[in-house]
Structure formats: C-alpha cells, structure tokens
Backbone bond lengths (Angstrom), bond angles and torsions (degrees), N, CA, C in turn:
res aa  C-N    CA-C-N  psi(-1)  N-CA   C-N-CA  omega(-1)  CA-C   N-CA-C  phi
1 M - - - 1.418 - - 1.557 113.28 -
2 G 1.228 118.53 -21.15 1.412 122.49 175.12 1.530 116.27 -87.19
3 F 1.360 117.76 -7.44 1.418 123.04 -176.88 1.486 111.73 -62.88
4 P 1.372 121.49 -43.39 1.447 117.98 179.29 1.534 114.42 -61.03
5 F 1.330 115.89 -36.08 1.485 120.91 176.66 1.564 109.64 -67.61
6 S 1.257 116.27 -34.30 1.445 119.84 177.14 1.539 110.95 -65.00
7 I 1.354 115.14 -42.97 1.476 120.47 178.44 1.526 108.96 -64.24
8 L 1.420 117.96 -42.72 1.420 118.15 179.71 1.542 111.25 -63.55
9 S 1.295 114.37 -36.89 1.494 117.05 174.33 1.545 113.98 -59.05
10 T 1.278 116.36 -40.87 1.482 121.34 -179.08 1.512 106.56 -70.01
11 V 1.333 120.64 -39.79 1.443 122.13 -179.33 1.519 112.10 -64.08
12 F 1.316 115.35 -43.94 1.495 119.83 178.39 1.543 110.31 -68.13
13 F 1.285 118.09 -32.61 1.489 116.25 178.05 1.546 109.50 -70.47
14 F 1.277 120.20 -38.53 1.462 121.54 177.43 1.507 110.23 -69.36
15 K 1.344 118.37 -30.41 1.449 117.22 170.34 1.484 114.54 -66.30
16 Y 1.378 113.69 -35.38 1.492 116.52 177.77 1.479 110.87 -68.05
17 I 1.307 119.97 -36.26 1.487 124.05 175.96 1.539 109.81 -62.24
18 N 1.324 116.84 -44.87 1.484 118.08 -176.82 1.502 111.76 -78.45
19 K 1.256 121.55 -41.16 1.490 122.61 -171.98 1.478 117.60 -102.62
20 K 1.374 114.63 -12.97 1.473 123.52 -179.95 1.540 114.07 56.68
21 K 1.385 116.59 35.00 1.440 118.62 176.78 1.528 106.10 -96.05
22 E 1.306 115.65 131.82 1.460 121.52 -177.25 1.536 112.86 -65.99
23 K 1.343 117.00 -30.36 1.480 116.02 -175.77 1.548 109.11 -66.79
24 N 1.327 118.27 -26.00 1.445 120.94 179.01 1.519 112.19 -67.36
25 L 1.407 114.48 -36.75 1.427 119.12 173.91 1.499 113.99 -64.83
26 F 1.370 115.47 -41.28 1.449 117.67 176.68 1.478 113.06 -66.17
27 F 1.334 122.27 -40.19 1.464 122.30 176.69 1.530 110.77 -67.67
28 S 1.331 118.30 -32.90 1.465 119.86 176.56 1.510 111.36 -61.75
29 I 1.331 116.99 -46.35 1.498 121.38 179.66 1.520 110.09 -67.08
30 L 1.322 117.79 -39.98 1.468 122.32 -179.79 1.507 111.02 -60.98
31 F 1.295 116.76 -45.83 1.465 122.25 179.20 1.540 112.71 -65.44
32 V 1.339 117.08 -31.70 1.437 121.09 173.57 1.487 109.92 -59.88
33 F 1.303 118.55 -50.76 1.415 125.00 -178.96 1.524 112.62 -64.99
34 I 1.280 117.72 -34.69 1.488 120.41 176.02 1.539 108.66 -65.36
35 A 1.414 113.76 -45.53 1.461 115.73 176.37 1.494 113.80 -62.68
36 A 1.366 117.64 -31.23 1.424 118.78 -178.93 1.507 112.38 -71.36
37 Q 1.361 118.51 -14.82 1.385 122.15 173.29 1.512 111.45 -59.59
38 F 1.378 115.70 -33.49 1.454 119.03 -178.02 1.492 113.67 -89.19
39 H 1.336 116.38 -31.59 1.493 121.05 177.13 1.497 110.27 -159.45
40 S 1.292 116.78 131.93 1.461 120.00 -173.51 1.533 113.92 -71.11
41 S 1.377 118.91 -12.45 1.463 117.07 177.54 1.496 113.27 -65.76
42 Y 1.287 118.91 -17.07 1.487 120.16 179.89 1.511 111.26 -71.71
43 L 1.313 118.08 -16.19 1.446 120.65 176.06 1.509 113.48 -62.64
44 F 1.319 117.56 -18.27 1.465 119.81 179.20 1.534 110.72 -64.14
45 T 1.302 117.05 -23.35 1.465 120.21 176.13 1.520 112.13 -62.00
46 I 1.341 116.75 -33.22 1.453 120.68 177.34 1.570 110.31 -62.75
47 V 1.327 117.55 -40.68 1.404 124.39 176.05 1.521 109.76 -59.02
48 L 1.340 117.94 -45.85 1.488 120.83 179.13 1.503 112.17 -67.75
49 I 1.271 118.56 -37.18 1.524 120.23 174.76 1.507 111.21 -65.18
50 F 1.339 118.42 -44.64 1.438 124.82 178.55 1.526 108.86 -59.10
51 G 1.383 116.56 -47.46 1.461 121.01 -179.37 1.516 112.32 -60.77
52 C 1.337 116.78 -43.35 1.473 122.09 -178.26 1.526 108.23 -69.17
53 L 1.289 123.44 -36.17 1.408 123.05 175.76 1.523 111.53 -67.97
54 L 1.295 117.56 -39.90 1.484 120.88 176.31 1.539 111.05 -62.76
55 F 1.267 112.56 -41.46 1.515 118.46 -176.04 1.569 110.22 -65.99
56 K 1.311 115.08 -37.22 1.442 119.69 178.75 1.479 112.99 -90.32
57 K 1.321 118.42 4.07 1.482 126.21 178.76 1.518 113.81 53.01
58 K 1.331 114.00 48.66 1.466 121.61 173.48 1.485 113.07 -84.93
59 K 1.289 115.72 174.33 1.487 121.19 -178.02 1.515 110.20 -70.34
60 I 1.292 117.26 110.61 1.503 120.50 178.97 1.536 108.09 -79.52
61 S 1.314 120.57 -22.58 1.482 120.87 -177.77 1.550 108.52 -65.70
62 K 1.326 118.48 -41.74 1.418 120.11 179.65 1.540 109.86 -68.95
63 F 1.266 116.93 -35.73 1.521 120.03 174.14 1.546 111.84 -59.67
64 S 1.314 113.96 -41.45 1.520 119.09 178.92 1.525 111.94 -66.21
65 I 1.386 114.12 -38.09 1.521 115.67 179.31 1.524 109.81 -68.27
66 Y 1.396 116.32 -42.47 1.425 119.14 -179.95 1.522 111.25 -66.47
67 L 1.284 118.50 -33.05 1.439 123.40 178.57 1.505 106.06 -64.85
68 F 1.345 119.65 -48.85 1.487 120.26 -176.49 1.584 109.97 -62.62
69 F 1.333 116.65 -46.01 1.467 116.93 -178.73 1.486 113.96 -67.29
70 S 1.297 118.43 -30.81 1.412 122.38 172.97 1.487 114.12 -62.86
71 I 1.294 114.27 -49.30 1.435 121.52 177.85 1.570 110.69 -56.59
72 F 1.380 114.09 -45.44 1.431 120.43 -179.92 1.543 110.36 -63.16
73 A 1.364 118.63 -40.96 1.437 121.43 -175.92 1.524 111.77 -69.14
74 V 1.375 116.16 -35.07 1.440 118.19 -174.75 1.533 110.29 -84.25
75 Y 1.360 115.34 -33.52 1.465 117.05 -173.19 1.533 112.84 -101.71
76 S 1.322 119.28 3.03 1.442 123.20 179.41 1.512 113.88 -59.83
77 P 1.318 119.23 -37.00 1.549 117.07 179.06 1.512 113.23 -59.44
78 N 1.297 116.73 -21.66 1.510 119.47 -178.69 1.502 114.22 -76.70
79 I 1.414 113.44 -8.08 1.486 117.97 175.90 1.472 109.41 -69.51
80 F 1.358 119.45 -29.39 1.441 117.61 -177.78 1.581 114.53 -67.50
81 V 1.309 112.64 -20.32 1.437 118.28 178.39 1.533 111.19 -66.45
82 F 1.341 114.36 -36.95 1.422 120.69 178.26 1.524 114.69 -77.74
83 L 1.329 116.09 -31.85 1.418 123.47 -178.24 1.531 115.15 -76.74
84 F 1.371 113.89 -37.44 1.459 118.94 -176.83 1.505 111.70 -122.41
85 N 1.295 115.00 146.84 1.446 122.03 178.74 1.539 109.85 -94.62
86 F 1.353 116.48 96.57 1.454 121.59 -173.86 1.562 111.93 -82.43
87 Q 1.308 118.94 -8.79 1.480 119.92 -172.58 1.518 108.89 -75.12
88 N 1.346 118.25 -36.59 1.430 121.10 -176.78 1.500 115.53 -102.21
89 S 1.303 115.45 8.10 1.508 120.29 -177.97 1.517 108.28 -86.56
90 E 1.351 112.72 155.36 1.430 119.02 -178.56 1.497 107.25 -105.73
91 L 1.327 117.81 79.65 1.434 122.67 178.62 1.518 115.15 -93.81
C-alpha cells in the first residue's frame, strides 16, 4: 500500500533534480514518510536522497528543515493520543 507513495516520492525527487524547486524536495520527503506508515523499509529512500544531495553538494540545512516538517506533518495526529485519554471515553 505504500508503494504508490514511494513512487511519488521518487518522481518528485527527480523533478527537484531537473527543475531545482524546493517544494519538490519537500513533497518527496513527505511522500517517503507517508509510505513509511505502511512499511518501514521505505525509509531507505531518505538515505538515498540524502546521499544524492551530499554527492551534488546541495544545501543539507534545507533538507534537515524539510525532514523535520515532514515528520511533524505525518506524525502530528499521534499527539492526540498523549493529550486525551481515549480508553475511558464514550465515543
């Protein structure tokens, strides 16, 4: 189920390489984390993206910022588990 998101991540990363638009890098990282919700082996794509950026000597600081915001966007619904006690609620 995470394979389409992994493919989208790869497409956006190739768009980033061709057009140098930063939003494509952000969407690439975001789709990797969405794919990782289904299976953790898709996180290896992050290693490949990081390695490619290091090899081309791109800005790693923007990669780190996009990585942080992608993690926050994907895992932010889990914050509600810590804020509210859903075991004893009558939903």
